[in-house]
PDB file with one MODEL, atoms N, CA, C and O in Angstrom:
MODEL        1
ATOM      1  N   UNK A   1       4.934  -0.053  -4.980  1.00  0.00           N
ATOM      2  CA  UNK A   1       4.669  -1.362  -4.441  1.00  0.00           C
ATOM      3  C   UNK A   1       3.348  -1.894  -4.984  1.00  0.00           C
ATOM      4  O   UNK A   1       3.208  -3.100  -5.188  1.00  0.00           O
ATOM      5  N   UNK A   2       2.399  -1.030  -5.216  1.00  0.00           N
ATOM      6  CA  UNK A   2       1.114  -1.460  -5.743  1.00  0.00           C
ATOM      7  C   UNK A   2       1.275  -2.080  -7.119  1.00  0.00           C
ATOM      8  O   UNK A   2       0.573  -3.033  -7.458  1.00  0.00           O
ATOM      9  N   UNK A   3       2.207  -1.541  -7.924  1.00  0.00           N
ATOM     10  CA  UNK A   3       2.442  -2.099  -9.253  1.00  0.00           C
ATOM     11  C   UNK A   3       2.999  -3.512  -9.153  1.00  0.00           C
ATOM     12  O   UNK A   3       2.609  -4.390  -9.923  1.00  0.00           O
ATOM     13  N   UNK A   4       3.906  -3.737  -8.212  1.00  0.00           N
ATOM     14  CA  UNK A   4       4.493  -5.068  -8.041  1.00  0.00           C
ATOM     15  C   UNK A   4       3.428  -6.063  -7.604  1.00  0.00           C
ATOM     16  O   UNK A   4       3.394  -7.192  -8.094  1.00  0.00           O
ATOM     17  N   UNK A   5       2.560  -5.653  -6.688  1.00  0.00           N
ATOM     18  CA  UNK A   5       1.489  -6.541  -6.238  1.00  0.00           C
ATOM     19  C   UNK A   5       0.511  -6.840  -7.368  1.00  0.00           C
ATOM     20  O   UNK A   5       0.020  -7.962  -7.491  1.00  0.00           O
ATOM     21  N   UNK A   6       0.233  -5.839  -8.185  1.00  0.00           N
ATOM     22  CA  UNK A   6      -0.666  -6.053  -9.319  1.00  0.00           C
ATOM     23  C   UNK A   6      -0.039  -7.011 -10.316  1.00  0.00           C
ATOM     24  O   UNK A   6      -0.728  -7.868 -10.869  1.00  0.00           O
ATOM     25  N   UNK A   7       1.260  -6.878 -10.554  1.00  0.00           N
ATOM     26  CA  UNK A   7       1.946  -7.782 -11.483  1.00  0.00           C
ATOM     27  C   UNK A   7       1.917  -9.212 -10.963  1.00  0.00           C
ATOM     28  O   UNK A   7       1.695 -10.150 -11.728  1.00  0.00           O
ATOM     29  N   UNK A   8       2.140  -9.379  -9.671  1.00  0.00           N
ATOM     30  CA  UNK A   8       2.095 -10.713  -9.080  1.00  0.00           C
ATOM     31  C   UNK A   8       0.694 -11.295  -9.199  1.00  0.00           C
ATOM     32  O   UNK A   8       0.538 -12.475  -9.514  1.00  0.00           O
ATOM     33  N   UNK A   9      -0.316 -10.488  -8.952  1.00  0.00           N
ATOM     34  CA  UNK A   9      -1.698 -10.962  -9.067  1.00  0.00           C
ATOM     35  C   UNK A   9      -2.015 -11.384 -10.492  1.00  0.00           C
ATOM     36  O   UNK A   9      -2.669 -12.405 -10.703  1.00  0.00           O
ATOM     37  N   UNK A  10      -1.561 -10.613 -11.471  1.00  0.00           N
ATOM     38  CA  UNK A  10      -1.793 -10.984 -12.869  1.00  0.00           C
ATOM     39  C   UNK A  10      -1.123 -12.302 -13.224  1.00  0.00           C
ATOM     40  O   UNK A  10      -1.696 -13.123 -13.939  1.00  0.00           O
ATOM     41  N   UNK A  11       0.073 -12.500 -12.732  1.00  0.00           N
ATOM     42  CA  UNK A  11       0.771 -13.757 -12.997  1.00  0.00           C
ATOM     43  C   UNK A  11       0.014 -14.921 -12.360  1.00  0.00           C
ATOM     44  O   UNK A  11      -0.131 -15.978 -12.974  1.00  0.00           O
ATOM     45  N   UNK A  12      -0.462 -14.733 -11.145  1.00  0.00           N
ATOM     46  CA  UNK A  12      -1.221 -15.786 -10.479  1.00  0.00           C
ATOM     47  C   UNK A  12      -2.476 -16.152 -11.263  1.00  0.00           C
ATOM     48  O   UNK A  12      -2.807 -17.329 -11.405  1.00  0.00           O
ATOM     49  N   UNK A  13      -3.168 -15.139 -11.769  1.00  0.00           N
ATOM     50  CA  UNK A  13      -4.416 -15.388 -12.485  1.00  0.00           C
ATOM     51  C   UNK A  13      -4.192 -15.962 -13.882  1.00  0.00           C
ATOM     52  O   UNK A  13      -5.038 -16.699 -14.388  1.00  0.00           O
ATOM     53  N   UNK A  14      -3.070 -15.635 -14.505  1.00  0.00           N
ATOM     54  CA  UNK A  14      -2.839 -16.085 -15.865  1.00  0.00           C
ATOM     55  C   UNK A  14      -2.066 -17.397 -15.930  1.00  0.00           C
ATOM     56  O   UNK A  14      -1.880 -17.944 -17.017  1.00  0.00           O
ATOM     57  N   UNK A  15      -1.621 -17.902 -14.812  1.00  0.00           N
ATOM     58  CA  UNK A  15      -0.831 -19.126 -14.764  1.00  0.00           C
ATOM     59  C   UNK A  15      -1.701 -20.329 -15.088  1.00  0.00           C
ATOM     60  O   UNK A  15      -2.716 -20.547 -14.427  1.00  0.00           O
ATOM     61  N   UNK A  16      -1.325 -21.118 -16.095  1.00  0.00           N
ATOM     62  CA  UNK A  16      -2.131 -22.285 -16.440  1.00  0.00           C
ATOM     63  C   UNK A  16      -2.068 -23.334 -15.333  1.00  0.00           C
ATOM     64  O   UNK A  16      -1.005 -23.592 -14.769  1.00  0.00           O
ATOM     65  N   UNK A  17      -3.205 -23.929 -15.034  1.00  0.00           N
ATOM     66  CA  UNK A  17      -3.259 -24.931 -13.985  1.00  0.00           C
ATOM     67  C   UNK A  17      -2.727 -26.254 -14.507  1.00  0.00           C
ATOM     68  O   UNK A  17      -3.033 -26.654 -15.630  1.00  0.00           O
ATOM     69  N   UNK A  18      -1.942 -26.922 -13.703  1.00  0.00           N
ATOM     70  CA  UNK A  18      -1.435 -28.229 -14.058  1.00  0.00           C
ATOM     71  C   UNK A  18      -0.328 -28.226 -15.102  1.00  0.00           C
ATOM     72  O   UNK A  18       0.068 -29.292 -15.575  1.00  0.00           O
ATOM     73  N   UNK A  19       0.173 -27.076 -15.465  1.00  0.00           N
ATOM     74  CA  UNK A  19       1.234 -27.010 -16.466  1.00  0.00           C
ATOM     75  C   UNK A  19       2.538 -27.503 -15.851  1.00  0.00           C
ATOM     76  O   UNK A  19       2.817 -27.265 -14.676  1.00  0.00           O
ATOM     77  N   UNK A  20       3.321 -28.186 -16.659  1.00  0.00           N
ATOM     78  CA  UNK A  20       4.629 -28.653 -16.185  1.00  0.00           C
ATOM     79  C   UNK A  20       5.510 -27.437 -15.934  1.00  0.00           C
ATOM     80  O   UNK A  20       5.648 -26.566 -16.792  1.00  0.00           O
ATOM     81  N   UNK A  21       6.096 -27.392 -14.760  1.00  0.00           N
ATOM     82  CA  UNK A  21       6.914 -26.249 -14.374  1.00  0.00           C
ATOM     83  C   UNK A  21       8.358 -26.442 -14.830  1.00  0.00           C
ATOM     84  O   UNK A  21       9.026 -27.391 -14.417  1.00  0.00           O
ATOM     85  N   UNK A  22       8.828 -25.549 -15.670  1.00  0.00           N
ATOM     86  CA  UNK A  22      10.232 -25.550 -16.031  1.00  0.00           C
ATOM     87  C   UNK A  22      10.968 -24.675 -15.028  1.00  0.00           C
ATOM     88  O   UNK A  22      10.427 -23.684 -14.539  1.00  0.00           O
ATOM     89  N   UNK A  23      12.185 -25.045 -14.733  1.00  0.00           N
ATOM     90  CA  UNK A  23      12.974 -24.316 -13.759  1.00  0.00           C
ATOM     91  C   UNK A  23      13.877 -23.322 -14.471  1.00  0.00           C
ATOM     92  O   UNK A  23      14.406 -23.609 -15.544  1.00  0.00           O
ATOM     93  N   UNK A  24      14.051 -22.143 -13.863  1.00  0.00           N
ATOM     94  CA  UNK A  24      14.925 -21.106 -14.399  1.00  0.00           C
ATOM     95  C   UNK A  24      16.085 -20.919 -13.432  1.00  0.00           C
ATOM     96  O   UNK A  24      15.897 -20.861 -12.217  1.00  0.00           O
ATOM     97  N   UNK A  25      17.276 -20.826 -13.987  1.00  0.00           N
ATOM     98  CA  UNK A  25      18.494 -20.709 -13.180  1.00  0.00           C
ATOM     99  C   UNK A  25      18.679 -19.265 -12.706  1.00  0.00           C
ATOM    100  O   UNK A  25      18.484 -18.320 -13.470  1.00  0.00           O
ATOM    101  N   UNK A  26      19.054 -19.115 -11.447  1.00  0.00           N
ATOM    102  CA  UNK A  26      19.340 -17.788 -10.890  1.00  0.00           C
ATOM    103  C   UNK A  26      20.696 -17.339 -11.435  1.00  0.00           C
ATOM    104  O   UNK A  26      21.654 -18.112 -11.402  1.00  0.00           O
ATOM    105  N   UNK A  27      20.795 -16.099 -11.937  1.00  0.00           N
ATOM    106  CA  UNK A  27      22.094 -15.607 -12.431  1.00  0.00           C
ATOM    107  C   UNK A  27      23.151 -15.630 -11.329  1.00  0.00           C
ATOM    108  O   UNK A  27      22.841 -15.451 -10.151  1.00  0.00           O
ATOM    109  N   UNK A  28      24.388 -15.851 -11.724  1.00  0.00           N
ATOM    110  CA  UNK A  28      25.491 -15.908 -10.760  1.00  0.00           C
ATOM    111  C   UNK A  28      25.570 -14.651  -9.899  1.00  0.00           C
ATOM    112  O   UNK A  28      25.896 -14.726  -8.714  1.00  0.00           O
ATOM    113  N   UNK A  29      25.270 -13.493 -10.493  1.00  0.00           N
ATOM    114  CA  UNK A  29      25.333 -12.225  -9.753  1.00  0.00           C
ATOM    115  C   UNK A  29      24.266 -12.147  -8.659  1.00  0.00           C
ATOM    116  O   UNK A  29      24.350 -11.287  -7.782  1.00  0.00           O
ATOM    117  N   UNK A  30      23.276 -13.021  -8.697  1.00  0.00           N
ATOM    118  CA  UNK A  30      22.183 -12.994  -7.715  1.00  0.00           C
ATOM    119  C   UNK A  30      22.297 -14.108  -6.677  1.00  0.00           C
ATOM    120  O   UNK A  30      21.435 -14.231  -5.807  1.00  0.00           O
ATOM    121  N   UNK A  31      23.334 -14.908  -6.756  1.00  0.00           N
ATOM    122  CA  UNK A  31      23.464 -16.044  -5.839  1.00  0.00           C
ATOM    123  C   UNK A  31      23.549 -15.625  -4.376  1.00  0.00           C
ATOM    124  O   UNK A  31      22.975 -16.284  -3.509  1.00  0.00           O
ATOM    125  N   UNK A  32      24.257 -14.540  -4.097  1.00  0.00           N
ATOM    126  CA  UNK A  32      24.376 -14.100  -2.706  1.00  0.00           C
ATOM    127  C   UNK A  32      22.999 -13.765  -2.131  1.00  0.00           C
ATOM    128  O   UNK A  32      22.690 -14.143  -1.001  1.00  0.00           O
ATOM    129  N   UNK A  33      22.181 -13.065  -2.897  1.00  0.00           N
ATOM    130  CA  UNK A  33      20.825 -12.733  -2.435  1.00  0.00           C
ATOM    131  C   UNK A  33      19.981 -13.992  -2.288  1.00  0.00           C
ATOM    132  O   UNK A  33      19.213 -14.118  -1.335  1.00  0.00           O
ATOM    133  N   UNK A  34      20.121 -14.920  -3.225  1.00  0.00           N
ATOM    134  CA  UNK A  34      19.361 -16.172  -3.153  1.00  0.00           C
ATOM    135  C   UNK A  34      19.745 -16.950  -1.893  1.00  0.00           C
ATOM    136  O   UNK A  34      18.884 -17.514  -1.218  1.00  0.00           O
ATOM    137  N   UNK A  35      21.031 -16.974  -1.585  1.00  0.00           N
ATOM    138  CA  UNK A  35      21.483 -17.658  -0.369  1.00  0.00           C
ATOM    139  C   UNK A  35      20.912 -16.996   0.881  1.00  0.00           C
ATOM    140  O   UNK A  35      20.482 -17.680   1.809  1.00  0.00           O
ATOM    141  N   UNK A  36      20.909 -15.666   0.901  1.00  0.00           N
ATOM    142  CA  UNK A  36      20.351 -14.932   2.052  1.00  0.00           C
ATOM    143  C   UNK A  36      18.875 -15.258   2.255  1.00  0.00           C
ATOM    144  O   UNK A  36      18.401 -15.398   3.382  1.00  0.00           O
ATOM    145  N   UNK A  37      18.158 -15.377   1.133  1.00  0.00           N
ATOM    146  CA  UNK A  37      16.717 -15.628   1.199  1.00  0.00           C
ATOM    147  C   UNK A  37      16.383 -17.114   1.342  1.00  0.00           C
ATOM    148  O   UNK A  37      15.223 -17.482   1.526  1.00  0.00           O
ATOM    149  N   UNK A  38      17.410 -17.963   1.254  1.00  0.00           N
ATOM    150  CA  UNK A  38      17.173 -19.393   1.367  1.00  0.00           C
ATOM    151  C   UNK A  38      16.543 -19.998   0.121  1.00  0.00           C
ATOM    152  O   UNK A  38      15.863 -21.022   0.193  1.00  0.00           O
ATOM    153  N   UNK A  39      16.775 -19.353  -1.034  1.00  0.00           N
ATOM    154  CA  UNK A  39      16.209 -19.852  -2.286  1.00  0.00           C
ATOM    155  C   UNK A  39      17.128 -20.878  -2.931  1.00  0.00           C
ATOM    156  O   UNK A  39      18.346 -20.815  -2.763  1.00  0.00           O
ATOM    157  N   UNK A  40      16.552 -21.825  -3.671  1.00  0.00           N
ATOM    158  CA  UNK A  40      17.392 -22.754  -4.422  1.00  0.00           C
ATOM    159  C   UNK A  40      17.996 -22.026  -5.631  1.00  0.00           C
ATOM    160  O   UNK A  40      17.612 -20.895  -5.928  1.00  0.00           O
ATOM    161  N   UNK A  41      18.931 -22.666  -6.322  1.00  0.00           N
ATOM    162  CA  UNK A  41      19.587 -22.032  -7.468  1.00  0.00           C
ATOM    163  C   UNK A  41      18.735 -22.053  -8.726  1.00  0.00           C
ATOM    164  O   UNK A  41      19.080 -21.411  -9.719  1.00  0.00           O
ATOM    165  N   UNK A  42      17.638 -22.776  -8.697  1.00  0.00           N
ATOM    166  CA  UNK A  42      16.681 -22.733  -9.806  1.00  0.00           C
ATOM    167  C   UNK A  42      15.298 -22.452  -9.241  1.00  0.00           C
ATOM    168  O   UNK A  42      14.956 -22.890  -8.142  1.00  0.00           O
ATOM    169  N   UNK A  43      14.511 -21.716 -10.011  1.00  0.00           N
ATOM    170  CA  UNK A  43      13.156 -21.345  -9.597  1.00  0.00           C
ATOM    171  C   UNK A  43      12.173 -21.695 -10.702  1.00  0.00           C
ATOM    172  O   UNK A  43      12.543 -21.767 -11.874  1.00  0.00           O
ATOM    173  N   UNK A  44      10.926 -21.911 -10.325  1.00  0.00           N
ATOM    174  CA  UNK A  44       9.886 -22.043 -11.342  1.00  0.00           C
ATOM    175  C   UNK A  44       9.680 -20.663 -11.957  1.00  0.00           C
ATOM    176  O   UNK A  44      10.139 -19.661 -11.409  1.00  0.00           O
ATOM    177  N   UNK A  45       9.003 -20.611 -13.076  1.00  0.00           N
ATOM    178  CA  UNK A  45       8.758 -19.312 -13.720  1.00  0.00           C
ATOM    179  C   UNK A  45       8.010 -18.384 -12.764  1.00  0.00           C
ATOM    180  O   UNK A  45       8.346 -17.205 -12.654  1.00  0.00           O
ATOM    181  N   UNK A  46       7.022 -18.897 -12.089  1.00  0.00           N
ATOM    182  CA  UNK A  46       6.240 -18.093 -11.151  1.00  0.00           C
ATOM    183  C   UNK A  46       7.117 -17.561 -10.028  1.00  0.00           C
ATOM    184  O   UNK A  46       7.023 -16.385  -9.676  1.00  0.00           O
ATOM    185  N   UNK A  47       7.976 -18.416  -9.458  1.00  0.00           N
ATOM    186  CA  UNK A  47       8.874 -17.983  -8.387  1.00  0.00           C
ATOM    187  C   UNK A  47       9.850 -16.925  -8.895  1.00  0.00           C
ATOM    188  O   UNK A  47      10.171 -15.977  -8.179  1.00  0.00           O
ATOM    189  N   UNK A  48      10.321 -17.091 -10.134  1.00  0.00           N
ATOM    190  CA  UNK A  48      11.257 -16.119 -10.718  1.00  0.00           C
ATOM    191  C   UNK A  48      10.586 -14.763 -10.903  1.00  0.00           C
ATOM    192  O   UNK A  48      11.186 -13.729 -10.610  1.00  0.00           O
ATOM    193  N   UNK A  49       9.358 -14.761 -11.382  1.00  0.00           N
ATOM    194  CA  UNK A  49       8.621 -13.494 -11.567  1.00  0.00           C
ATOM    195  C   UNK A  49       8.438 -12.801 -10.219  1.00  0.00           C
ATOM    196  O   UNK A  49       8.605 -11.587 -10.104  1.00  0.00           O
ATOM    197  N   UNK A  50       8.098 -13.582  -9.217  1.00  0.00           N
ATOM    198  CA  UNK A  50       7.902 -13.010  -7.883  1.00  0.00           C
ATOM    199  C   UNK A  50       9.225 -12.481  -7.326  1.00  0.00           C
ATOM    200  O   UNK A  50       9.251 -11.411  -6.718  1.00  0.00           O
ATOM    201  N   UNK A  51      10.321 -13.216  -7.526  1.00  0.00           N
ATOM    202  CA  UNK A  51      11.636 -12.772  -7.045  1.00  0.00           C
ATOM    203  C   UNK A  51      12.062 -11.477  -7.737  1.00  0.00           C
ATOM    204  O   UNK A  51      12.636 -10.594  -7.100  1.00  0.00           O
ATOM    205  N   UNK A  52      11.784 -11.360  -9.031  1.00  0.00           N
ATOM    206  CA  UNK A  52      12.131 -10.137  -9.768  1.00  0.00           C
ATOM    207  C   UNK A  52      11.334  -8.953  -9.227  1.00  0.00           C
ATOM    208  O   UNK A  52      11.868  -7.853  -9.087  1.00  0.00           O
ATOM    209  N   UNK A  53      10.058  -9.179  -8.926  1.00  0.00           N
ATOM    210  CA  UNK A  53       9.228  -8.103  -8.365  1.00  0.00           C
ATOM    211  C   UNK A  53       9.798  -7.636  -7.018  1.00  0.00           C
ATOM    212  O   UNK A  53       9.869  -6.435  -6.757  1.00  0.00           O
ATOM    213  N   UNK A  54      10.196  -8.572  -6.178  1.00  0.00           N
ATOM    214  CA  UNK A  54      10.796  -8.207  -4.896  1.00  0.00           C
ATOM    215  C   UNK A  54      12.133  -7.509  -5.090  1.00  0.00           C
ATOM    216  O   UNK A  54      12.456  -6.567  -4.366  1.00  0.00           O
ATOM    217  N   UNK A  55      12.910  -7.966  -6.063  1.00  0.00           N
ATOM    218  CA  UNK A  55      14.205  -7.359  -6.332  1.00  0.00           C
ATOM    219  C   UNK A  55      14.053  -5.883  -6.685  1.00  0.00           C
ATOM    220  O   UNK A  55      14.875  -5.060  -6.283  1.00  0.00           O
ATOM    221  N   UNK A  56      13.021  -5.553  -7.423  1.00  0.00           N
ATOM    222  CA  UNK A  56      12.774  -4.156  -7.808  1.00  0.00           C
ATOM    223  C   UNK A  56      12.459  -3.278  -6.605  1.00  0.00           C
ATOM    224  O   UNK A  56      12.683  -2.068  -6.637  1.00  0.00           O
ATOM    225  N   UNK A  57      11.944  -3.882  -5.553  1.00  0.00           N
ATOM    226  CA  UNK A  57      11.582  -3.125  -4.352  1.00  0.00           C
ATOM    227  C   UNK A  57      12.729  -2.997  -3.355  1.00  0.00           C
ATOM    228  O   UNK A  57      12.669  -2.185  -2.432  1.00  0.00           O
ATOM    229  N   UNK A  58      13.771  -3.798  -3.544  1.00  0.00           N
ATOM    230  CA  UNK A  58      14.888  -3.799  -2.595  1.00  0.00           C
ATOM    231  C   UNK A  58      15.776  -2.569  -2.780  1.00  0.00           C
ATOM    232  O   UNK A  58      15.843  -1.992  -3.865  1.00  0.00           O
ATOM    233  N   UNK A  59      16.450  -2.182  -1.708  1.00  0.00           N
ATOM    234  CA  UNK A  59      17.329  -1.011  -1.726  1.00  0.00           C
ATOM    235  C   UNK A  59      18.598  -1.309  -2.511  1.00  0.00           C
ATOM    236  O   UNK A  59      19.263  -2.318  -2.277  1.00  0.00           O
ATOM    237  N   UNK A  60      18.927  -0.424  -3.444  1.00  0.00           N
ATOM    238  CA  UNK A  60      20.148  -0.610  -4.227  1.00  0.00           C
ATOM    239  C   UNK A  60      21.382  -0.105  -3.479  1.00  0.00           C
ATOM    240  O   UNK A  60      22.467  -0.035  -4.057  1.00  0.00           O
ATOM    241  N   UNK A  61      21.229   0.244  -2.214  1.00  0.00           N
ATOM    242  CA  UNK A  61      22.393   0.604  -1.393  1.00  0.00           C
ATOM    243  C   UNK A  61      23.207  -0.642  -1.042  1.00  0.00           C
ATOM    244  O   UNK A  61      24.404  -0.560  -0.765  1.00  0.00           O
ATOM    245  N   UNK A  62      22.543  -1.784  -1.057  1.00  0.00           N
ATOM    246  CA  UNK A  62      23.210  -3.058  -0.788  1.00  0.00           C
ATOM    247  C   UNK A  62      23.955  -3.470  -2.059  1.00  0.00           C
ATOM    248  O   UNK A  62      23.330  -3.604  -3.111  1.00  0.00           O
ATOM    249  N   UNK A  63      25.267  -3.674  -1.991  1.00  0.00           N
ATOM    250  CA  UNK A  63      26.034  -4.028  -3.185  1.00  0.00           C
ATOM    251  C   UNK A  63      25.541  -5.314  -3.867  1.00  0.00           C
ATOM    252  O   UNK A  63      25.588  -5.417  -5.093  1.00  0.00           O
ATOM    253  N   UNK A  64      25.072  -6.285  -3.087  1.00  0.00           N
ATOM    254  CA  UNK A  64      24.570  -7.533  -3.668  1.00  0.00           C
ATOM    255  C   UNK A  64      23.291  -7.283  -4.470  1.00  0.00           C
ATOM    256  O   UNK A  64      23.088  -7.875  -5.530  1.00  0.00           O
ATOM    257  N   UNK A  65      22.442  -6.410  -3.960  1.00  0.00           N
ATOM    258  CA  UNK A  65      21.208  -6.060  -4.669  1.00  0.00           C
ATOM    259  C   UNK A  65      21.552  -5.328  -5.962  1.00  0.00           C
ATOM    260  O   UNK A  65      20.975  -5.612  -7.011  1.00  0.00           O
ATOM    261  N   UNK A  66      22.474  -4.403  -5.889  1.00  0.00           N
ATOM    262  CA  UNK A  66      22.880  -3.642  -7.070  1.00  0.00           C
ATOM    263  C   UNK A  66      23.445  -4.564  -8.152  1.00  0.00           C
ATOM    264  O   UNK A  66      23.103  -4.425  -9.326  1.00  0.00           O
ATOM    265  N   UNK A  67      24.318  -5.513  -7.757  1.00  0.00           N
ATOM    266  CA  UNK A  67      24.881  -6.478  -8.725  1.00  0.00           C
ATOM    267  C   UNK A  67      23.775  -7.301  -9.379  1.00  0.00           C
ATOM    268  O   UNK A  67      23.780  -7.511 -10.592  1.00  0.00           O
ATOM    269  N   UNK A  68      22.845  -7.755  -8.581  1.00  0.00           N
ATOM    270  CA  UNK A  68      21.758  -8.582  -9.107  1.00  0.00           C
ATOM    271  C   UNK A  68      20.851  -7.763 -10.033  1.00  0.00           C
ATOM    272  O   UNK A  68      20.453  -8.244 -11.094  1.00  0.00           O
ATOM    273  N   UNK A  69      20.526  -6.539  -9.638  1.00  0.00           N
ATOM    274  CA  UNK A  69      19.687  -5.689 -10.483  1.00  0.00           C
ATOM    275  C   UNK A  69      20.361  -5.427 -11.833  1.00  0.00           C
ATOM    276  O   UNK A  69      19.705  -5.435 -12.874  1.00  0.00           O
ATOM    277  N   UNK A  70      21.672  -5.198 -11.802  1.00  0.00           N
ATOM    278  CA  UNK A  70      22.406  -4.979 -13.067  1.00  0.00           C
ATOM    279  C   UNK A  70      22.370  -6.229 -13.934  1.00  0.00           C
ATOM    280  O   UNK A  70      22.182  -6.143 -15.147  1.00  0.00           O
ATOM    281  N   UNK A  71      22.551  -7.393 -13.309  1.00  0.00           N
ATOM    282  CA  UNK A  71      22.525  -8.646 -14.077  1.00  0.00           C
ATOM    283  C   UNK A  71      21.150  -8.880 -14.695  1.00  0.00           C
ATOM    284  O   UNK A  71      21.046  -9.354 -15.826  1.00  0.00           O
ATOM    285  N   UNK A  72      20.096  -8.546 -13.950  1.00  0.00           N
ATOM    286  CA  UNK A  72      18.744  -8.768 -14.447  1.00  0.00           C
ATOM    287  C   UNK A  72      18.382  -7.771 -15.544  1.00  0.00           C
ATOM    288  O   UNK A  72      17.606  -8.102 -16.441  1.00  0.00           O
ATOM    289  N   UNK A  73      18.921  -6.573 -15.488  1.00  0.00           N
ATOM    290  CA  UNK A  73      18.607  -5.583 -16.540  1.00  0.00           C
ATOM    291  C   UNK A  73      19.290  -5.939 -17.851  1.00  0.00           C
ATOM    292  O   UNK A  73      18.861  -5.497 -18.917  1.00  0.00           O
ATOM    293  N   UNK A  74      20.346  -6.732 -17.779  1.00  0.00           N
ATOM    294  CA  UNK A  74      21.052  -7.149 -18.984  1.00  0.00           C
ATOM    295  C   UNK A  74      20.452  -8.371 -19.654  1.00  0.00           C
ATOM    296  O   UNK A  74      20.920  -8.783 -20.715  1.00  0.00           O
ATOM    297  N   UNK A  75      19.433  -8.953 -19.062  1.00  0.00           N
ATOM    298  CA  UNK A  75      18.801 -10.163 -19.624  1.00  0.00           C
ATOM    299  C   UNK A  75      17.933  -9.850 -20.780  1.00  0.00           C
ATOM    300  O   UNK A  75      17.332 -10.753 -21.363  1.00  0.00           O
TER     301      UNK A  75
ENDMDL
END
């Protein structure tokens, strides 16, 4: 968990201020998790990095988490 927090902190510190935010589409395999979390179908780069960090910490016993993790590893 410390590694995930450190990665998030690095992203926060390296993020350019005032930069135009491009949106990234959530993979279809991750839509169920996005719906559970109340996330929109597109995220800013920062939100996507944070979501990926949380995804790595989630239990792969949940079939939706496992599907999403597999989809993200194929990117």
